[in-house]
C-alpha angles and dihedrals in degrees: 000000000000117000108213112221102143128031135186115214119188115150137159092199104061097190109135095352094117091052092049093046089050090053092049093048091050089057093051098255117153112232126213118191145153143209119346095000093055090049093051092049095046091050088053088055096250114141110241135183108220115229090229089055094050093046099036091229125105120231106276143201097024092310094309087120119046116114099025096110137114090240088062105035094038087054091053100039100046109115108226088207093063118076092201091057092051091045093050092047090051092048092052095042095246115155118214120249118211104179130035120189112186135157119184136238108281097250096161095049091051092050091045093056089053097247119181115274094250091054091049093051089056089056089065098108115216108167095041095057090045091054093046094049092047093051095044093049087054095046092137089069105019136049117217125198122192102168133053087224088076097054096089090050093052094049090047091053093048096045095089105046107343094260134126118216122237090240090058091045089051090053094048094047092052090047089049093055090045089055094048093047093051090046093054092045089055093050092047091051091050093047094049091053095042094049094040092230134138099034125242091306113039123209090244116039113202117188130186119191132174121227113242096182148330112254125222088240142323129258089318131024095254091060122083116216146174137192122236135187131212104233089204094058109092104169118109108272145148089265090061095045126119119227109222099180145350143052122328114282115257125217092258091046089059093049092048094044090049091052093047095046095048093049093049091053088068091070129076099188119070103286138173126207128193119198130189125180090353097303128098111250095176137022129171140159126210137151086243105063090202091056087046091056091044092055092043092052090048091061090076110351092176093055091041090063106104092005134135120256126207125184130176100216134057115293110247129206089250089054092047091053090052092049089051091055091080142019113287126173100199141004121193125187143149092250145348133218115237090247092054091051090049090050092051093056085076086076106042095183094057106111108228112196127188124196113186115229085008091162094059111120116250123251126214112285140160121258129202129206125180127228123181106295096356150047132244116216127191145147110274118255095253097141115093100177135000104219125315114335114250120246106228102171132074089252124059118215117259120243090259091049092047091053090053092045093054092045091052092046094056089054097046087059087069102042121096114256132293086046132177124175130187117200139175119197109314100346141070117248103184135359125200117187145181101005124151092224123046093220087058090053089053093048093047091051091051093046090053091049095047094045087064096046099263119154110215098198110125098008125135122239129214125194120193092218138016124295107249092199139022092246091089090056094045089051092049092051088051089058093049098255107163100184138034136191121193137145097253120208103126121133084235095053089120092056091046092051091047090053091051091048089052090054094041091242118156112228134196126195113207099185086219121100122206108199111169112189 
């Protein structure tokens, strides 16, 4: 146990610091401080020893040098278990410091608000991290606090006898090193961008993520898991959602909710998406969002059972009643009416997620995916089309067909490869996902559609990648497909186009592939 007799308080964020200082003073703890912290404590009537008084040196260079002195760092780094350390401290007139309370200059906030470069540079804290590292290194003898959230716990620990347990000091030290590591990574990222060095993919990739929550388990019950958020990612996403009701999200829930939410953001009109096992099984748009969901669910009602729903408009009472008519794991939306939320309370396990500004279009970003022993990094697949698709057949698609083609194309972007989507107007008709052969994806999509009474005559077909052979076109023609959209780029494009012409099918080449592995 560490008996706190002397504390150093030096914080940028003043929240709770006066209350903590009053508590320490009340327990007879000597308080050392500097700059704005010393001023705040003095104004509150709390006795403070100024760092400059202790060291015999004034603050220098516009405040850049304050606590970088042997009388400060010697007092923190002296190991109480080593007699030679204590003897040396006594010989040099260095008083021991038992508690260090520091929070750092708000570098991230200053960068986020778009401050000038020179102002940002001044927000690179030097003395603060040095104090934190020193105290954390010497956790056996010193307690270090880097967050106001810890003040209440510190006071509770000290209430009895003024001591801080080793377990608490270990927790605080780890938290301190986490904070310093994150701080340095943020600075490095800013410098890389400001200097234009390192390229898009640096030789050393440093990431810092904040834990949102522990999960009950991962994909399967024998796997442990947790959910983390990138603090530098500010676009609307599932990681920034608020859970309004229901059981804790599972690992699989999060994956499915992410897939559903990202797909529904592709649409401007009111749209509902149903996802099961990380693939859309129903998508539809309608001016009445409840009707959009009813249609989306009808694409594959069996798969929709126990699925995840995403919509891009406010959830109405009418939609809520429709959702409540079957088993749903999660619903995610930008907002909910009071009546809808009241309706959902009838199923307390239903997870109700809200993402503010959820219909905002995504901007380019970087995505990460792990493999055993490594990490894959790539630009996210934000692009849908690159200019106007090229008409490659003798017959151009009609306006009605073109609408269906574009609708199917949006969906295909979010279906696991190999992917085939049949659509009519503003709704999916059949979806085939994850097949090793493209023709099998086409057959699977058709099988699902036919099993629920869908007529495929006159539908549009989207393929996430090129057709390697004409068999996919011949099969589509046998179903009654009249228009196809695909990237093109096969060595057999000519053969595929010829097949489409033979069947009087209109075909567009996008030049953009949407593999989703």
